[in-house]
N, C-alpha and C positions, 0 to 999 in steps of 0.2 A: 448831891452828885455821887457820894460814895455808894448809895443804894443802887444808882444806875450802873456804876462800875461793877458792883457785885453781881447784879443781874445779867449784865452783858457778858461778863466772864463765865458765869454759870451757863448762860445760853450757848456760848461758843464751845465750852467744854463738852456739854451734853450733845451738841450737834456733831462734834468730832466722834464722840462715843457711839452715836447712832450710825454715823457713816462707817465707822470701823466694824460695828456689828453687822451692818449690811454687807460690807466687804467680805466678812467671814461667811455669811449665808450664801453669797453669790459664788464663792469658791469652794463650797462644800465638796464638790466632785472634781476639783482640780488636783491632778496628781502632784504630790510633793508639797502641797500648800500647808503652811503652819498657821494655826490659829493666832490671831493678833488680839491684843487687848490694850486699852488705854491706861496709861499711868497718870493718875491725878496727883496734884500737889497743892497744899494750901498756900494761897498767896500771902506773903508776909503782911502782918497787921500794922496799923498806923497808931502811934502813941498820941493819944488825945489829952494827956495830962491826967485824966481819970482812969486810964488803962488803955490797953491795945484794942483797937476796933478792927475786926476782921475785914479783909478785902476780897473774900471769895476764893475761887479755885483757879488753878492753871493746869494745863496739860503739859507734862514734862517730855513725854515721848510715847511712841507706839511700841509696845513690847511684842516680841516674837516668842511664842511658846515653843521652846526648842531645848532638847537634851542632846548635847554633843556626843556623849558616850553611847546612848541608845542608837543614835543615828549611825555611828561608826560600826557598832555591833550588827545592826540590821543590814548595812551595806556588805559587810564581810560575810555574814551568813547567807545573804542573797547570792554572793559570788560562788560560795561553796555549793549551794543548792543548784545554781545554774550549771556548774560543771558536772555534778552528779546526774542531773536530769538529762543533759546532752549526751553523756556517755551511756546512760540507761536506754535512752531512745535509740541510739545507734546500735547498741547490742541487741535490742529487740528486733531490729531490722536484720541483723546478721543471723539471729536465731532462726528466722524464717528460712534461711538458706539451708539450715540443718534440720528442717522439719521432717516429721514422719509422714505417714499416709502413702497412698498408692502412687503419688507423683514424686515422692522423695527418693533420695539416693539409696536408702535402705531397701526399699521395695525393688529398685532396679538391680541391686546386688543379689537379693534373694531370687528374683525371677531368672537372672542369668545362671546362677548356680543350680536352680531347679531344672533348668533346660537340659543340663547334662544328664539328668536322670532319664529323660526320654531317649537320649542318644544311647545310654547304657542299655536300655531295654530293646532298642531297635537301631543298631549301629549302621545298618545298610539303608535306613530310611533317609533320603535326602532332605525331606521336609523337616525332620527332627534336627538334623545338622544345621539347616538354614535358620531355624528358630534360635539356636545357640548364637550364631553370628549376629542375628538381629538384636538379641538381648545384649550382646557385647557392645555393639555399636550404640545402642540406646544408653548403656551405662556410660560409655565414653562421652556421649553427648550431654548426659546429665552432669557429669563432672565438669565439662567445659561450661555448661550453663551456670552451674553453681559458682565456678570461678569468675564468670562474667558478671554475675550478680555482686560478688565481692569487689570486683573492679569498679562497678558502677557505684557501689557504696563508698569506695575509696574516693572516687571522683567527686561525688556529691559532698563528702566530708571536706575535701579540699576547697570546693567552691564555697561551702558555708563558712569555712574559716576565713577565706578571702573577703567575703561579704561582711563578716563580723569585724575584721580589721578595718575595713573602710568606715564602718559605723563608729568604731572607737576613735579613729583619727578625726572624724567630723565632730564627735562629742567633745573630744579634748580641745579642739579649736574653739568651740562654744564656751567651754569652761574658762579658757584663757581670756576670751573676750569679756565674759562676765567679771572675771577678776579685775580687769582694768576699770570697768564701770563701778564695781563695788569699792575699789580703792579710792576713786575720786569722790564717791558719795560719802564714805566714812570720814574723809578729810574735812567735810563740812560739820562733823560732830554728831551725825545721826546715822543709824544703820538702815540700809535699804532692804527692808524685810522681804519684799517680793523678789528682789534680785537674788537674795541669799537662798530663798526657797527654790528658785529656778536652778541655781548652781548645785544645791544639794541633790535635787532630782536628777540632774545630769550626771553627778557622781554615782548615784545609785544605778543609773542606766549603764554607765561605763562598767560598773562592777558586775553587771549581768554577763558581760563579755570577757572582761579581764579584771582580776582582783587588783585593787589599788590600796596604797597606804596614803592617808591624808595628813598633811602637816600644815596647820594654819600659820600665817605670818601676822606681825603686828599691824601691818597696813590693811588687813582685811582680806588679802589674797589667800588662796588655798593651793598648795602644791600637791601634785599627785605623783606617786612613784609606783612603778610596776617592776616585777621581778626582784623585789627587795630594795633596790637602790637606784633604779633607772628613772630619771625624772621625765615623766610623760608631760606634765604641766608644771612650769615654774613661772609664777607671776602671770604676766600677759603673754608668755611664750609657750607654745605647744610643740612637742616633738612628734615623731611619726613611728608607727610600728608596721611591720610587714610580715607576711608568712610565706615561706618558700622552703625548698629542700634543705635539709641539714647539711652543713659543709663537711661534717666528719666523714661521710661516705657518699660521695657523688654517685648518683645513679641508683641509690638504694630505695628511693621513693619516700623515705621518712621525712616528715615535715617538722619545721621548727619556727618559732616566732623570733623575729629580729627587731631589736630596738635601735633605731637610727639616731645616733648621737649628733646633735647639731654641730656641723663642721668636723665631725670625726667619723670613725668607722662604726659599723653596726655590731651590736652585741647579741649573740645567740642566747635565747631564753628557753629553757627546758620546761615541760609541764610542771615539774616539781618546783621550779623557781617561780612560775606564774601563780601557783597556789590554787586559785579558784577562777570562776568565769567559764562561759561556754567554750571559749577557745581552748582553755586548758583541758576541759573534758573531751573535746573533739581530738585534741592532740594525743591524749592518753589512749583514746579508742583507736586512732589511726596508727599510732606507733606501737601499741601493745596488743589490744584486743583483736584488731583486724589482722595483725601479724599472726597471732595464734590461730585464728580461724583459717587463714590461708595455709598455714603449716599443717594443721589437722587435715584439711582437705587434700593438700598435696601429698602428705604421707600416705593417706588412705589410697589415693590414686596410684602412687608408686608401688606400695606394698601389694595391693591386690593385683595390679597389672603385672608386676614382676613375678608373683606367685603363679599366675596363670601362664605367663610366658615360659617360665622354667618347666612347668608341668607339660605344656604342649611340646616343648623341645624333647621331652623324654619319650613321646609317643610316635606312632607312625600314621601317615596320612593314607588315604585310599589308594594312592599310587605307590605306597611302600617307602616313601621318603620320610626322613626325620622331620618332625614338626618345626615350625619357625615361630617367631614372636607373634602373639595375638594382638598385642598393643604396641604402639609406638610411644616410648617413654623418654622423658628428658632426664637421663641418669647422670648427666654431667652439667654443672653450672659454674659460671664465672663469679669471682668475688669482686666486691667493691673495695678499692684500695686507697691508701694514702701513702705516697712515696714514689719517687721517680724510677726506682729499680724495678717496678712492676708495670712499666709502660709496655704496650703491645710490642711484640708478640709474647711477652713474658706475663701474660695475664694469669693470675692464680686460678686454679680450678679445684673443684671437689667432685668426686665420683662415687656413686652408690655401688658398694660391693656386697652388701648384705641387707636387703630390704626389710628383713624381719627384725633387725636391730635398730631401725631408724627411730629417731625421736622427733616430735613436732616442735622443732626449735631452729633458731638461727644460731650461727657460731661466729665468734670473734677470735682472731689470732693477734696476739700482742707480743712485740719483741722488746727485750730488755738489754741491759749492758752486761749483766753477770749471768753465770750459769744458774739455771738452764737458760738456753738462748731465748726461748719463748714459751708461750702457753696458749692452749686452745680453750676458750671459755664457752660453755653451753649457756646461751643467754636466757633460756627458759627458767633455769634454776641456779645458774652461777657455778656449775661444776667445772673444775679446772683440770686439764690434762697437760702436763709439762713435756717439753721435748728439748733435746740438747742441740740438734742441728737439723739441717734439711734431710740428711740421710736417716736420722732417727725418726723424724716426722713421717717420712715416706713408708716406714715399716709399720706404723701404727694404724690400726683400724679403730676409729672413734665413732661409736654409735652407728656402725655399718657404713661409715664414710672413709674415703681415702683422700687426704689433702695433698695437693701438688702446688707448691708456691712458685716453683721454677727459679726463684732467686731469693736469697736470704734478706730479711728486712733489717733496717738500721734501728738504732735505739728509739723507741717510741712509735715506730711504724706499726700500723694495724691493717687488718684485712677483715672485711665482713662477708660472710658466706650466708646465702639464703637458699639452701638446696631444695627446700620443699615449696617455696613460694609460688613458682610457676608450673609445678608438676601437673596440677589439675587442668591448667589452661592449655597445656600442650598435648595431653593424652588423646590418641586417636586409634581407631581400629586398624590393624595391619593385615588381616586376612579377609579376603573378599570372596573366596570360593569355599563352598561347603565341603568339597573333597579335601581341602587343605587343613581341615580340623583333625588334629592327630589324636584320635581317641583310642587307637589300638596299641596294645603293649608291644614294645620292641623285642620282647623275649617270649618265646613259645616253649612248651614242654611236651615231652612224650614219656610214657611209662613203659619201661622194659620189664615185663612181669615174668615171673617164673611159672605162671600159669594157674596159680591158685591164690591170687591176691585179692584183697578187699580194699587196697589203697586207691584213693581217688584224688584228683587235683581239686583243691579248694579255691585257688586263685593265685595270680602273680601280681605283684605290686612294685612299681618303680617310683622312686622319689628322688629328692635332691641328693646328689652325690653319684648317681648312676651315669655312666658314660657309654653311649651306644658304640662308639668307635673302639673303646678299650675292652668291651665285653667280647670274649671269644668262646663262650660256652662254659658250662659246668655240669658235673654229674653228682647226684646224691645217691649214696649207697647206705645200707643199714646193717647193723650187727647188734649183738647183745653183749653187754659187759659182764663182769664177774658177778655182779649183783642181780643179773637177769633183766636189767633195764635196757630198753631200746635206745640205740645211739645212731646218729647220722654222721656221715663223713662227706666232706666236699672235696672234690678233685677236679681240676688241680686246686691246691690249697690257695685260699685268698692271699694276696700279697701282704708281706709283712708291713705293719704300720697302718693297715686298713681298718683295724679295730674289729675285724670279723674273724671269729674262731673257725678253725677247720673242722672241728667236731663239736658235738653237743648232744644232750638228751633229746629224744624225740617224743613229742606229745601230740596226739591227734588233735587237729584244729588249731594248734599253736603255730604262729608264723615262724619260719626259719629264715634267718638272715644269711643269704647266700653270698652277697657281695655288697659293696658300698651302694646304698640306695636300691637294693634288690631283695625282695622278700618273696618267699613261696609258702603257701599254706596248703597242707595236705590233711586228708582225713582217712581214717581206717588204719589197718595194721599191715605193715609190709611183710611179705613172705621172705623167710630166710632159710637157706639150705646150705649149711656148712659155711664156707667162705663166700658163697654166692647169696645175693638178695635181690629183691626188686630194686630197680634203679629209676631215678628221675633224671632224664637227660634234658638239659636246658640249652637252647641255642637261639640264634637270631631268628626272629619271626619271618624274615625275608628269605631264609634258607629254602632251597627247593624241597627239602624234606617235608616242610609244612605246607607247601603249595601257597595258595593265596588266602590262607585262613585268617590273616591279619585284617582282611577287608570285612570280615564278619565279627572281629574281636572288638570288645568294648572295655577291655581291662583298664586302659588309661582314663576312660570316661568315669569309671568308678573312683579312680584316684582324684580326678577333678572334684567329684562329689565329696570325697574325704577332706578336701581343702576347707570345706565349710567349718569343720571342727578343728582345723589346724591353728595352733596359737602363733599367729604371725605378727601380732602387735605387742611389743614390750615383753614377749615371752609368756604373757598371761591371758591375752584377749584373742579370741578366735576371729577368723575372717568374717564370719556371719555376724559377730557382735561388735565388729570394729566401728561401724557407723553409729550404733546406739551408744557406744562409749564416747565417741566424739560429740554426739548430740547432747549427752549428759554433761560433758565438760563445758560446752558452750552454754547450756541451760543453767548450770550452776553459777557460772560467771554472770550471766544475765540476771538471775534472781538476786545474787549478791549486790549487783549494781542497782537494781530496782529498790532493794531494801535500803541501801545507802541513800538513794535519791529521796525516798519517802521520809527517812529520818531527818536528812538535812532540810527538806522542804518544811517539815513540821517545826524545826528549830527556827528557820527563817520566818515562817508565819508568826510564830510566837513573839519573836523579837520585833517584827514589824508591827504587831498588835500593841506591844509595849510602847513603841515609838509613837504610834498613832494615838494612843491613850493620852500622851502628853501634847502632841502637836495637832491632832485631828480636831475637826469641827463637829460639835454636838448640836444638832438643830434645836432640840428641846431647850438646851441651855441658852443658846443664842436667842431663841424666841422669848425666853424669860427676861434676858437682858434687854431685848428690844422694848418690851413693855416698861421695864424699869427706867431706861434712858428716855423713853417717850414721856413718861410721867414727870421725870426730872426736867425735861425740856419744856414741857407745858408749865410746870411750876416756875421755871426761870422766866418764861415769857410773862407769866402772871406777875412776877416780881417787878419786871420792867414796866408793866402796865400800872401797878401800884405806885412805883417811883414817878412815872410820868404824871399820874393824877395828883400826887403830892406836890410835884414841881409846878404844875399848873395852878394849884391852889395858892402856893407861895407867890407866884407871879401876879395873880389877881389881887392878893392882899396888899402887896407892895405897890401895885398900880393905883390903888385908891388913895 
């Protein structure tokens, strides 16, 4: 009988081994499956007096090939890779908004500025003027289109975050359900390997969306925490997360993840608290990268539009009127506040007062209890400007902006300003008639010659600082100083404090600053006779003295052309280079994100490969085991056959 027992035990053990090997082969492509192996144990021998006789083999358990450390590391690396990948993909889409080519914003800016060249050559040609208006409307349209694309990207990002949150909540519920099943199974003394694999795979899936910390319990359950300490899964119970607008600044559009505590209030989780996961990457893009893209686009629209508006106001239209704004711009914006003192109509506002000093940034005002009363923080780089009270703040010009809070904040109260965010969305063409394009100079000049002069007018240029209403004419006369050098004298003398000297050395072809924002360029040598000299008389172009010459003048069109090389961005970047600089900033950020995504993906793949090396199924290895266990099974069956034959022989002998 002992031989039968040994054979039957061996047969059963090898059958289980064959079944386990088949289970491995069947699940070779199952996500998260961990290779299983049979743990054999020698059955205790029987003391027969002459020694212990073996009783065969027993199966103690089915082992799960699993490394907890590698599994956790792979899950964490996968979360980081998912965050970097989501951010890089979104940035790539945003980069398309700042693309070059003939359909890009850069081409529209160039085409518009070049159109002024045709007007400068033929100021009376209505078609040339109409082309300028067409190019301006096209530029405004492309700004709005680019802003709409960013809005669409913002909407899609929010939708994706909402979908991800729904998936996370569903997966968390499944983990909680498996926790209950696993706990009941472990209570029987054996581990449910397949259930553990399913749970680990669910945890890895959750980490693709939000990074978790896993804490195992003695009963076999696994607790998951998000944001450092918020329990997403505790035993058989699962909490919920949601994504909605951040509570700090209602109306700002910035999103945050909220953890809903069971029976308690929700906890706001920032991207930094979340760590990794697709949701964290999308939050970082939506709250930081997309904000910079909007600010870059908005600053460009505001600065370029305001520069053209100011230049057009300096010129004269075909009807002799001062020019008006070429673009409708949103130069005033409201702030998002925390605090009852700023309830409407005391809504804080910020106004653009110098578009050339603007920064592509949002701003935060924070109030404290001690002096200074508050501080303005430029969020793009953290630069702080302090102020003592509302009167002090109203006198400050910060990055070309004037802040008007209307009411002082209490301790801890804050205001968020986003002056550039909607500028590109709101820009529109404001001039619809070609005759209203103010390309003529508001100042005309005549030469009063002594009769033997070689002096000629080189050009008149008006720029920021010139006032058509304040200008009442000026005369330039010439003389020689003791050193024999030519000097010019302006009369009446420029107002004190204007920064314009009344006299100076004359050099042919060198611009002369006649007044604030007014330059005259002369060529040749003036005639001088004693105290008399050639004179340059400057007056308003609409004076009857000059007739309707302004209708044929294109001096202000030349000033428009000169704006291409004017440094209107950060004091270093010209108008024509503004878009390429913005494109480079977005491109640099995108390439950096792509590099980070590639690096984190490589790390995640390597760790996953290490985990798979321990837990994965190798078909060659399993095929070899299959043959091994098959032969063992056949041998066990042969052992039973021999035992049966011996038993039959014994029965026959006894029967005689």
